C-alpha positions as CSV (number, residue, x, y, z in Angstrom):
1,X,99.8,115.8,137.1
2,X,102.8,113.6,136.3
3,X,106.2,114.4,137.8
4,X,108.4,111.9,136.0
5,X,108.0,111.3,132.2
6,X,110.0,109.4,129.6
7,X,109.9,110.3,125.9
8,X,110.9,107.8,123.3
9,X,111.3,109.5,119.9
10,X,114.0,109.3,117.3
11,X,113.4,112.7,115.6
12,X,115.3,115.6,117.3
13,X,112.8,118.3,116.3
14,X,109.8,116.3,117.7
15,X,111.8,115.6,120.9
16,X,112.4,119.4,121.4
17,X,108.7,120.2,120.9
18,X,107.6,117.5,123.4
19,X,110.2,118.5,125.9
20,X,109.2,122.1,125.8
21,X,105.5,121.2,126.2
22,X,106.2,119.0,129.2
23,X,108.3,121.7,130.8
24,X,105.5,124.2,130.4
25,X,103.2,121.8,132.1
26,X,105.5,121.9,135.1
27,X,106.7,118.3,134.9
28,X,109.9,118.1,137.0
29,X,111.7,115.1,135.5
30,X,111.7,114.7,131.8
31,X,114.0,112.1,130.2
32,X,114.4,111.3,126.5
33,X,115.7,108.4,124.5
34,X,115.9,107.6,120.7
35,X,115.6,103.8,120.9
36,X,112.8,101.6,122.2
37,X,115.3,99.3,123.9
38,X,116.7,102.2,125.8
39,X,113.2,103.2,126.9
40,X,112.5,99.7,128.2
41,X,115.8,99.6,130.1
42,X,115.3,103.0,131.7
43,X,111.8,102.1,132.8
44,X,113.0,98.8,134.2
45,X,115.9,100.4,136.1
46,X,113.6,103.2,137.5
47,X,111.3,100.5,138.9
48,X,114.2,98.7,140.5
49,X,115.4,102.0,142.0
50,X,112.0,102.6,143.5
51,X,111.6,105.8,141.4
52,X,109.4,104.6,138.5
53,X,108.3,106.6,135.5
54,X,104.6,107.5,135.6
55,X,104.2,108.2,131.9
56,X,105.8,107.1,128.6
57,X,105.2,109.1,125.4
58,X,106.5,107.1,122.4
59,X,106.4,107.3,118.7
60,X,105.0,104.2,116.8
61,X,107.7,103.9,114.1
62,X,111.5,104.2,114.5
63,X,114.1,104.3,111.7
64,X,116.4,101.3,111.7
65,X,120.2,101.8,111.7
66,X,123.3,99.9,112.5
67,X,122.2,99.2,116.1
68,X,120.4,95.9,116.7
69,X,117.2,96.3,118.7
70,X,115.0,94.0,120.6
71,X,112.0,96.3,120.3
72,X,111.7,97.6,116.7
73,X,108.6,99.8,117.2
74,X,106.6,101.7,119.8
75,X,103.9,99.0,119.4
76,X,106.4,96.3,120.5
77,X,107.6,98.5,123.3
78,X,104.1,99.4,124.6
79,X,103.0,95.7,124.4
80,X,106.0,94.5,126.4
81,X,105.7,97.3,129.0
82,X,102.0,96.9,129.7
83,X,102.5,93.2,130.3
84,X,105.2,93.8,133.0
85,X,104.2,97.3,134.3
86,X,100.4,97.7,133.8
87,X,100.3,100.8,136.0
88,X,102.6,102.7,133.6
89,X,100.6,105.2,131.5
90,X,101.5,105.1,127.8
91,X,100.7,107.7,125.1
92,X,101.4,106.9,121.5
93,X,102.3,110.0,119.5
94,X,102.5,109.1,115.8
95,X,101.7,110.1,112.2
96,X,99.8,106.8,111.8
97,X,96.0,107.4,111.7
98,X,94.7,104.0,110.8
99,X,91.6,103.2,113.0
100,X,92.4,99.4,113.1
101,X,95.9,100.0,114.4
102,X,94.6,102.4,117.1
103,X,91.9,99.9,118.2
104,X,94.5,97.2,118.6
105,X,96.7,99.4,120.7
106,X,93.9,100.5,122.9
107,X,91.8,97.3,123.2
108,X,94.5,94.6,123.0
109,X,97.6,96.2,124.5
110,X,95.9,98.6,126.8
111,X,97.7,101.9,126.0
112,X,96.1,105.0,127.5
113,X,96.0,107.5,124.7
114,X,96.7,107.9,121.0
115,X,97.6,111.3,119.5
116,X,98.3,111.9,115.8
117,X,101.2,114.1,114.9
118,X,99.6,117.1,113.0
119,X,99.4,120.8,113.1
120,X,97.5,120.6,116.3
121,X,99.4,117.6,117.5
122,X,101.1,119.2,120.5
123,X,97.8,120.8,121.7
124,X,96.2,117.4,121.4
125,X,99.1,115.9,123.4
126,X,98.4,118.3,126.2
127,X,94.8,117.1,126.3
128,X,95.9,113.5,126.3
129,X,98.4,114.1,129.2
130,X,95.7,115.8,131.2
131,X,93.1,113.0,130.5
132,X,95.6,110.2,131.2
133,X,96.6,111.8,134.5
134,X,92.9,111.4,135.5
135,X,92.9,107.8,134.5
136,X,90.9,108.5,131.3
137,X,91.5,107.3,127.8
138,X,92.1,109.9,125.1
139,X,92.1,109.8,121.3
140,X,92.8,112.8,119.1
141,X,90.0,113.8,116.6
142,X,91.6,112.0,113.7
143,X,91.2,108.6,115.3
144,X,88.4,109.1,117.9
145,X,86.1,106.7,116.0
146,X,88.4,103.8,116.9
147,X,86.3,103.2,120.0
148,X,83.0,103.9,118.4
149,X,80.5,101.0,118.4
150,X,80.4,101.4,114.6
151,X,83.9,100.1,114.4
152,X,83.6,97.5,117.1
153,X,84.0,94.7,114.5
154,X,86.3,91.7,114.3
155,X,88.6,92.4,111.5
156,X,92.2,91.1,111.0
157,X,95.3,92.5,109.3
158,X,94.6,90.0,106.5
159,X,91.1,91.6,106.1
160,X,92.6,95.0,105.9
161,X,95.1,94.0,103.3
162,X,92.3,92.3,101.3
163,X,90.2,95.5,101.5
164,X,93.1,97.6,100.4
165,X,93.6,95.5,97.3
166,X,89.9,95.6,96.5
167,X,90.0,99.4,96.9
168,X,92.7,99.5,94.2
169,X,90.4,97.6,91.8
170,X,92.2,94.3,91.7
171,X,90.2,91.1,91.0
172,X,90.3,88.0,93.2
173,X,92.8,86.4,90.7
174,X,95.1,89.4,90.8
175,X,94.9,89.6,94.6
176,X,95.8,85.9,94.8
177,X,98.9,86.6,92.9
178,X,99.8,89.6,95.0
179,X,99.3,87.6,98.2
180,X,101.5,84.8,96.9
181,X,104.2,87.2,95.9
182,X,104.2,88.8,99.4
183,X,103.8,85.5,101.3
184,X,100.4,86.4,102.6
185,X,98.3,83.4,103.5
186,X,95.8,82.1,102.6
187,X,96.4,83.2,99.1
188,X,94.2,80.9,97.0
189,X,91.4,82.4,95.0
190,X,88.8,80.3,96.8
191,X,90.1,81.5,100.2
192,X,90.0,85.1,99.2
193,X,86.5,84.7,97.8
194,X,85.3,83.1,101.1
195,X,86.8,85.9,103.2
196,X,85.4,88.6,100.9
197,X,81.9,87.0,101.2
198,X,82.2,87.1,105.0
199,X,83.1,90.7,104.8
200,X,80.1,91.4,102.6
201,X,77.9,89.9,105.4
202,X,79.8,91.5,108.2
203,X,79.5,95.0,106.7
204,X,76.1,94.4,105.1
205,X,77.6,95.3,101.7
206,X,76.0,94.4,98.3
207,X,79.3,94.2,96.3
208,X,83.0,95.0,96.4
209,X,82.5,98.7,95.6
210,X,79.9,99.1,98.3
211,X,82.2,97.2,100.8
212,X,85.1,99.5,100.1
213,X,83.0,102.6,100.5
214,X,81.7,101.4,103.9
215,X,85.1,100.5,105.3
216,X,86.6,103.8,104.0
217,X,83.8,105.7,105.8
218,X,84.7,103.8,109.0
219,X,88.3,104.8,108.5
220,X,89.5,101.2,108.4
221,X,91.5,101.8,105.2
């Protein structure tokens, strides 16, 4: 089991719950911060002091305030830390339950576990800590299909946004206008139609309604 853990979370009540859980697990050193920049600096200093943290538990999203930050999210923090300190174990503890986001964090950035904040969130967090301490990857039930072969598909953030708009019933012309308004590229009707046709083939869908139903079943939107 871990002996030195850092928690990066900006909500006091969540911080208290996680601290109590870690204490009950017998973890001796538990430190907490409310900013991602502080988490990065503490981890860096601990390494320099030859007393590194073994585990970071971080939220995914943090509220912005007057303080300027280098790392604006737990995703930014995890990505940067894994590049410099790959041995550091990282658990994301967040309300976000989008499968694509979890897949990116696991497969691209190399985080070790993802737990959704829910009624059973703290119990799932215990399971995640135990699994990660044994060098295992852990996903809470809400997002466990993220590593399923069924979702092992190349799909970009652009695709996700396109699928979301299709699920809302917008036409290609309307989506084109929405993309232009939100500076999402490519935004031309022809480009959107080409990408939609590729998604039809990729998901073996007959039409837009069928496509939306398939990706919803996979938890992609």
